[in-house]
Backbone as a ProteinNet text record, in pm:
[ID]
protein_1_A
[PRIMARY]
XXXXXXXXXXXXXXXXXXXXXXXXXXXXXXXXXXXXXXXXXXXXXXXXXXXXXXXXXXXXXXXXXXXXXXXXXXXXXXXXXXXXXXXXXXXXXXXXXXXXXXXXXXXXXXXXXXXXXXXXXXXXXXXXXXXXXXXXXXXXXXXXXXXXXXXXXXXXXXXXXXXXXXXXXXXXXXXXXXXXXXXXXXX
[TERTIARY]
2036.5	2005.5	1852.7	1823.7	1757.7	1626	1548.7	1546.7	1446.2	1577.2	1530.4	1548	1574	1489.3	1377.8	1376.6	1151.9	1041.7	1127.4	1006.3	984.7	1107	1091.3	1039.2	1066.9	954	815.4	768.7	697.7	615.9	674.3	660.5	619.1	630	727.5	529.8	489.1	387.1	204.2	302.6	203	65	299.8	227.3	179.7	185	229.6	33.8	-8.5	-138.1	-248	-179.4	-250.8	-256	-187.8	-182.5	-307.9	-323.8	-417.1	-607.6	-541.4	-670.5	-714.4	-623.6	-689.4	-775.8	-637.3	-667.7	-843.3	-841.7	-929.8	-1103.2	-1036.2	-1190.6	-1240.4	-1099.8	-1134.6	-1003.2	-1068.5	-985	-1131.8	-1199.7	-1298.9	-1283.2	-1316	-1273.5	-1193.7	-1080.1	-941.5	-864.6	-926.1	-944.3	-713.5	-774.9	-660.9	-632.9	-774.6	-786.8	-784.3	-820.4	-791.2	-655.2	-584.2	-537.1	-377.2	-398.1	-329.2	-353.7	-455.9	-556.8	-505.3	-417.2	-330	-312.8	-165.6	-45.7	-56.1	-150.2	-144.8	13	-94.4	98.1	-73.1	-14.9	-131.6	-142.8	-198.6	-277.1	-112.9	-104.3	42	170.9	225.5	260.9	236.5	103.1	120	163.2	95.3	66.5	259.9	336.4	469.1	508.4	539.9	566.8	468.8	375.3	222.8	165.2	175.4	64.5	-40.7	-81.1	-265.1	-311.8	-343.4	-406.1	-353.6	-411.6	-324.9	-186.4	-180.6	-23.4	29	-17.9	67.6	-47.8	-204.5	-200.7	-106.7	-83	58.3	84.8	144.4	285.7	347.4	228.1	124.2	157.3	63.4	78.4	184	309.2	387.3	472.9	429.3	502.7	504.5	316.5	272.3	352.6	252.9	356.9	447.7	591.3	710.5	791.3	682.4	615.2	609.4	500.8	506.1	550	622.6	746.9	852.5	885	1015.2	1141.7	1173.6	1282.9	1206.5	1240.2	1113.4	1223.3	1410.9	1483.3	1417.4	1307.6	1305	1419.8	1468.6	1669.2	1596.5	1486.2	1433.5	1538.3	1537.8	1610.2	1458.7	1350.9	1234.3	1152.9	1073.9	980.5	868	728.9	619.8	554	631	562.3	654	744.5	833	711.3	673.9	643.4	513.7	420.3	322.9	322	397.6	404.6	466.8	580.1	566.6	440.7	354.9	185.9	176.2	120.8	97.7	129.4	239.7	379.5	233.2	337.2	258.8	116	35.9	-67.2	-151.3	-56.5	-92.9	49.6	150.4	242.3	174.4	168.6	176.4	52.2	-65.1	-242.2	-297.4	-240.8	-301.7	-223.9	-178.8	-115.8	-193.5	-141.7	-188.8	-347.7	-452.8	-607.3	-620.3	-525.3	-537.9	-541.8	-373.3	-363	-445.4	-576.4	-667.1	-746.3	-770.8	-899.7	-925.2	-767.2	-779.2	-694.4	-716.4	-717.1	-877.6	-974.1	-1079.1	-1147.1	-1184.7	-1242.8	-1212.8	-1040.8	-986.6	-933.5	-988.6	-913	-1084.3	-1201.8	-1271.9	-1395	-1296.4	-1335.3	-1206.7	-1083	-948	-901.9	-865.5	-862.8	-734	-598.6	-447.9	-405	-472	-457.9	-500.6	-602.6	-642.3	-600.9	-518.8	-382.9	-316	-228.6	-118.5	-131.6	-230.5	-260.1	-280.8	-307.4	-355.5	-205.9	-93.2	74.2	102.7	83.4	132.3	54.9	-32.4	-94.3	-42.4	-37.9	129.4	218.9	285.9	419.9	412.4	317.1	307	205.8	219.7	193.4	295.2	307.6	480.4	583.5	587.4	683	647.2	554.3	483.7	527.2	482.1	463.5	633	763.9	900.5	895.8	886.7	918.9	848.4	755.5	643.1	703.2	790.3	871	1005.3	1053.1	1200.9	1153.8	1087.3	1017.1	946.4	915.2	822.4	825	1030.6	1073.4	890.6	821.8	787.2	545.9	621.5	490.6	502.1	331.3	387	402.5	357.8	383.5	267.7	148.6	-57.8	-20.6	-46.5	-97.7	-10.8	133.8	181.6	152.3	139.2	46.7	-110.2	-163.8	-323.8	-311.2	-199.7	-201.6	-192.4	-90.1	-63.4	-146.7	-259.3	-290.3	-460	-447	-563.3	-519.3	-346.8	-318.3	-325.6	-332.8	-374.6	-456.5	-518.8	-616.9	-743.8	-639	-702.1	-611.8	-538.3	-473.9	-543.9	-596.1	-666.3	-765.7	-783.5	-943.2	-959.4	-888	-839.1	-777.6	-732.2	-631.8	-814.6	-927.3	-972.7	-1090.6	-1092.2	-1178.8	-1079.4	-991.3	-918.2	-968.3	-964.9	-965.3	-1143.3	-1217.5	-1353.8	-1405.5	-1287.7	-1290.3	-1149	-1043.2	-1004.8	-947	-1023.9	-962.5	-920.5	-1080.9	-950	-780.2	-814.9	-679.6	-579.3	-553.6	-535.7	-403.5	-286.5	-114.1	-175.6	-313.1	-299.2	-355	-473.7	-509.5	-443.9	-338.3	-302.4	-193.4	-149.1	-37.4	-139.3	-246.5	-315.9	-334.6	-371.3	-346.4	-228.3	-140.4	-52.3	42.1	11.7	-66.1	-186.7	-178.5	-335.2	-250.3	-220	-172.5	-19	41.9	212.5	273.2	126	250.8	333	340.3	414.5	348.1	405.9	353.6	436.7
144	1.6	-27	-76.2	-179.4	-113.5	-1.3	125.5	149.2	148.1	138.9	78.7	-51	-224.4	-244.8	-184	-192.7	-116.2	31.8	89.4	47.9	-49.5	-58.5	-154.1	-240.4	-351.4	-372.5	-239	-174	-159.2	-29.8	87.1	-56.4	-190.8	-328	-385.4	-335	-452.3	-364.1	-248.3	-132.5	-103.7	-122.1	-133.1	-263.1	-416.7	-546	-495.9	-442.4	-459.9	-412.6	-277.8	-174.3	-234	-318.8	-371.8	-462.3	-581.1	-657.6	-644.3	-517.2	-468.4	-444.8	-330.1	-262	-392.4	-495.3	-597.7	-653.2	-619.3	-818.2	-669.7	-589.6	-513.3	-397.3	-226.4	-177.3	-84.4	31.2	181.9	288.2	263	289.3	204.2	136.4	52.6	71.7	25.9	68.8	196.8	142.9	210.3	273	335.4	319.4	253.7	179.8	110.5	-15.3	-4.7	-167.9	-226	-68.9	-167.7	-112.7	-45.3	-83.8	-265.7	-260.5	-423.5	-541.6	-479.3	-660.9	-615.7	-525	-537.5	-464	-513.1	-601.9	-449.1	-350.9	-224.1	-78.3	24.3	131.8	209.3	343.9	348	521.4	525.1	625.5	605	402	401.5	384.3	371.2	397.5	543.9	701	769	868.1	692	795.4	815.9	688.4	698.2	687.4	767	788.7	946.6	974.9	1143.3	1113.5	1028.9	991.2	802.2	745.4	685.6	684.7	777.2	857.5	867.4	884.3	846.4	698.9	610.5	498.1	418.7	501.2	384.1	473.3	570.5	672.3	543.2	617.6	446.7	349.8	239.7	168.9	129.9	310.3	262	295.5	419.4	394.8	312.3	130.8	44.3	12.9	-22.6	-33.6	-39.1	125.7	201.3	125.9	166.3	95.2	-41.3	-120.7	-218.8	-234.4	-225.1	-240.2	-152.2	-55.1	-0.2	-84.7	-142.9	-272.5	-229.5	-15.2	39.7	198.7	181.3	303.7	394.3	453.6	524.4	645.8	516.2	524.3	608.1	523.9	555	489.3	472.3	497.9	374.5	245.9	199.9	20.2	64.6	-55.2	-43.9	-216.3	-187.1	-167.1	-221.7	-170.1	-293.2	-416.6	-516.9	-546.4	-509	-489.6	-463	-333.2	-234.3	-307.7	-338.3	-486.5	-538.8	-664.3	-729.6	-732	-569.5	-602.9	-615.2	-501.5	-446.2	-604.6	-686.1	-788.1	-901.9	-935.6	-1033.7	-924.4	-804	-726.6	-807.4	-783.7	-830.3	-935.7	-1011.8	-1203.6	-1212.4	-1186.7	-1229.3	-1162	-1007.8	-954.9	-942.9	-1010.8	-1055.1	-919.9	-997.5	-826.2	-744.1	-680.7	-577.3	-521.1	-584.4	-610.4	-527.8	-583.7	-545	-384	-384.3	-202.7	-161.6	-177.5	-86.3	-90.2	-137.8	-109.8	-84.1	-171.1	-75.7	80.9	106.5	250.1	357	321.9	372.4	393.3	300.6	336.5	374.4	326.3	461.9	485.3	555.9	657.8	695	733.5	794.8	879.8	813.5	886.6	934.8	938.9	1014.7	1045.1	1077.6	1147.5	1248	1306.8	1446.2	1371.7	1399.7	1333.2	1229.8	1110.6	990.7	1004.9	1036.4	1073.9	1131.8	1216.4	1312	1214.1	1138.6	1093.1	972.4	926.6	829.3	875.7	961.7	1088.7	1029	1116.2	1110	1055	951.8	761.8	775.5	750.8	722.5	783.3	952.4	1000.4	898.1	943.5	921.8	723.5	681.3	567.2	600.5	665.2	699.3	753.9	827	879.4	808.5	684.3	531.2	530.1	391.4	362.9	421.9	537.1	657.1	671.5	686.8	674.8	540.2	486.2	313.3	266.1	336	264.3	394.7	579.7	587.7	556.2	473.6	424.6	293.5	210.2	40.1	157.2	238.2	349	402.7	531.5	586.6	663.6	632.5	718.8	728.6	643.3	686.6	830.5	949.9	1046.6	1032.6	1223.4	1183.3	1106.2	1220.4	1233.9	1129.8	1006.9	918.6	799.2	806.5	737.8	767	798	858.9	827.3	831	759.2	612.8	602.6	422.5	342.1	393.9	367.1	435.3	523.6	540.7	442.3	376.8	306.1	129	118.5	-9.1	9.6	88.3	79.7	104	154.5	122.3	26.1	-66.9	-246.4	-330.1	-239.4	-381	-327.6	-222.4	-253.3	-230.4	-254	-334.5	-511.8	-494.4	-666.1	-716.9	-587.1	-646.6	-679.8	-546.6	-548.7	-640	-694.9	-878.2	-1004.3	-925.6	-1071.4	-1053.4	-894.2	-904.2	-989.5	-963.2	-1066.3	-1231.1	-1206.4	-1412.2	-1440.6	-1424.2	-1479.8	-1584.4	-1664.8	-1759.6	-1734.7	-1624.5	-1463	-1497.4	-1518.5	-1560.4	-1448.7	-1361.8	-1231.5	-1216.3	-1257.3	-1317.3	-1308.1	-1380.3	-1436	-1322.6	-1250.4	-1107.5	-1039.5	-1004.3	-911.1	-933.8	-1030.2	-1016	-1053.9	-1070.3	-1031.5	-882.4	-810	-709.4	-592.8	-678.7	-630.6	-602.6	-747.4	-740.4	-591.7	-558.3	-487.9	-363.5	-405.9	-202.2	-145.5	-262.7	-148.8	-291.8	-427.1	-478.7	-581.7	-560.5	-739.3	-802.3	-898.5	-945.7	-1092.5
2821	2704.3	2665.3	2857.4	2819.5	2802.1	2888.4	2815.3	2624.4	2616.5	2447.1	2296.8	2388.1	2366.9	2435.7	2552.1	2561.8	2456.4	2447.4	2406.1	2250.4	2210.5	2057.4	2037.9	2157.4	2131.3	2142.1	2250.2	2297.1	2027.5	2074.6	1926.4	1846.3	1798.6	1714	1743.7	1815.8	1938.5	1870.4	1893.3	1890	1723.9	1641.1	1498.1	1454.5	1490.5	1441.8	1505.5	1685	1638.1	1573.3	1523.1	1422.1	1330.5	1307.5	1083	1127.7	1248.5	1297.8	1315.9	1360.3	1383.4	1194.9	1167	1086.3	948.7	956	844.5	925.3	1013.2	1104.6	1120.8	1122.1	1209.3	1101.5	1043.2	968.6	1002.1	959.5	956.2	1157	1102.5	1184.6	1306.3	1326.7	1461.3	1465.9	1477.7	1546.1	1607.5	1717.9	1745.7	1887.3	2000.4	2040.3	2139	2298.6	2286.9	2254.1	2177.2	2127.1	2037.5	2031.9	1983.3	2140.3	2244.9	2381.5	2361	2379.7	2514.9	2406.5	2252.2	2173.2	2163.2	2214.7	2223.4	2397	2472.2	2590.2	2624.6	2673.5	2682.8	2747.9	2831.1	2842.8	2778	2807.4	2700.1	2697.2	2894.6	2805.4	2749.6	2766	2694.2	2517.5	2518.6	2323.6	2268.9	2396.1	2408.9	2407.7	2478.5	2440.6	2299.1	2286.7	2127.4	1998.5	2030.3	1925.8	1995.4	1883.2	1939.6	1924	1808.5	1780.4	1707.5	1677.8	1596.5	1425.6	1413	1315.5	1223.5	1373.6	1375.3	1347.7	1378.3	1457.3	1273.8	1256.9	1140.1	1056.4	968.8	921.4	874.1	1005.1	1016.3	925.4	956.2	878.9	758.3	734	524.5	494.7	539.8	575.8	439.3	565	610.6	461.5	392.6	308.8	169.4	225.6	28.8	31.1	56.1	80.9	28.9	77.7	26.2	-110	-126.2	-363.7	-349.1	-358	-430.2	-443.6	-596.7	-582.8	-611.2	-647.7	-564.8	-515.4	-404.1	-332.2	-396.7	-339.8	-392.6	-581.7	-609.5	-845.2	-840.7	-905.9	-954.4	-1098.1	-1177	-1311.9	-1371.3	-1248.7	-1352.4	-1418.2	-1310.2	-1381	-1484.3	-1491.7	-1562.9	-1531.7	-1677	-1570.5	-1559.7	-1645.8	-1524.7	-1428.9	-1384.6	-1239.1	-1197.1	-1211.5	-1055.8	-1049	-1169.3	-1190.4	-1120.1	-1116.6	-1050.8	-919.4	-901.2	-763.9	-668.8	-741.7	-703.1	-641.3	-764.8	-744.4	-585.7	-659	-542.2	-359.4	-324.8	-187.2	-221.9	-274.5	-276.1	-180.1	-309.4	-236.4	-153.6	-215.8	-61.5	71.4	78.6	205.9	241.3	239.7	273.2	371.4	440.7	566.5	503	521.4	476.6	318.3	174.8	92.2	104.3	198.4	284.4	309.6	380.1	455.1	405.2	276.8	212.5	145.4	54.2	-2.4	16.7	123.8	259.3	326	292.2	366.5	210.6	63.1	20.4	-15.5	-28.3	-40.1	78	198.4	325.5	382.3	475.6	494.1	422.7	265.9	197.4	98.8	245.7	259.3	337.7	429.1	610.9	643	612.7	627.3	593.8	582.2	489.7	490.1	569.5	600.7	543.7	546.5	480	324.1	262.5	136.3	103.3	179.9	149.9	52.3	138.9	128.9	55.1	47.3	-14.4	-138.9	-240.9	-321	-364.5	-281.3	-297.1	-354.4	-260.7	-348.6	-470.2	-452.4	-618.8	-769.8	-733.5	-831.8	-813.5	-719.4	-736.8	-820	-761	-968.7	-1002.6	-1084.6	-1195.7	-1249.3	-1208.1	-1239	-1273.6	-1180.2	-1197.4	-1341.3	-1355.7	-1460.4	-1573.8	-1533.7	-1728.4	-1705.8	-1642.9	-1725.5	-1744	-1694.2	-1674.8	-1841.1	-1859.8	-1989.2	-2148.1	-2069	-2143.6	-2199.3	-2069.7	-2120.1	-2223.7	-2199.3	-2261.9	-2428.4	-2425.4	-2577.7	-2619.2	-2610.4	-2626.9	-2737.7	-2793.7	-2933.4	-2887.9	-2759.3	-2747.9	-2676.1	-2731.8	-2678.8	-2558	-2480.1	-2270.5	-2231.3	-2262.2	-2215.9	-2267.6	-2346.1	-2420.8	-2253.4	-2242.3	-2181.5	-2044	-2000.5	-1829.2	-1884.3	-1924.9	-1989.7	-1959.2	-1968.1	-2082.9	-1865	-1777.4	-1725.8	-1542.1	-1610.7	-1476.7	-1524.8	-1656.6	-1684	-1559.2	-1690.8	-1583.8	-1484.4	-1395.3	-1208.9	-1186.5	-1238.3	-1224	-1219.9	-1312.5	-1340.6	-1269.3	-1219.8	-1140.6	-967	-955.4	-891.5	-857.6	-936.7	-963.5	-947.6	-990.2	-1017.4	-844.6	-747.9	-600.7	-548	-579.7	-503.1	-498.8	-612.3	-630.8	-611.2	-569.3	-556.7	-336.6	-303.3	-164.8	-136.4	-251.8	-225	-199.6	-338.7	-366.6	-405.2	-282.6	-264.9	-344.2	-404.7	-508.2	-693.2	-703.5	-818.3	-885.9	-931.8	-1031.9	-1059.3	-927.8	-985.1	-1130.8	-1045.1	-1122.3	-1308.9	-1344.2	-1480.2	-1565.1	-1419.7	-1534.2	-1488.9	-1464.5	-1445.9	-1528.5	-1545.8	-1768.8	-1881.1	-1864.1	-1986.7	-1943	-1803.9	-1862.5	-1897.1	-1872.9	-1912.8	-2038.7	-2063.5	-2268.5	-2309.5	-2310.1	-2358.6	-2338.1	-2269.3	-2204.5	-2227.3	-2248.5	-2334.3	-2360.7	-2385.5	-2468.7	-2395.9	-2315.5	-2180	-2137.2	-2108.1	-1977.3	-1881.4
[MASK]
+++++++++++++++++++++++++++++++++++++++++++++++++++++++++++++++++++++++++++++++++++++++++++++++++++++++++++++++++++++++++++++++++++++++++++++++++++++++++++++++++++++++++++++++++++++++++++

């Protein structure tokens, strides 16, 4: 039992170190060596728990993706406003993970095929969730128009999030409210 608890504690130190490094130095500079140094462990301990740097980063990405979703089960009860506000709350309240999420979407998505495909699947899932929500709220809206509208809304939300990363004083919440009102008539 003590070995199990030790392994859990070591795994959490690795994940925390990875989150910190990703937020501070980015994907490319987050190395197994840097993770191990920050976690104060040996490389052997790292490789007992993770096969590679990519695996630990994918674990951190999965956590970030789950944090963005107000209803991970996707049972179809959330609204466009809830989905959008949860994303903005994630960016504002989970600053480090929000930055990692955005950074991975931009940088790793261009340089690492596994991460690119994972982020693309997540993006497509978000578009579907937003589309389902807007169709529930506006059943008169044709499906293709609903999907295009939600793609534009998500692109706008991502743009606001990137702006906030560059300028933390930027009022992302009020701009998101305006975007929601203009895109789907809610706010």
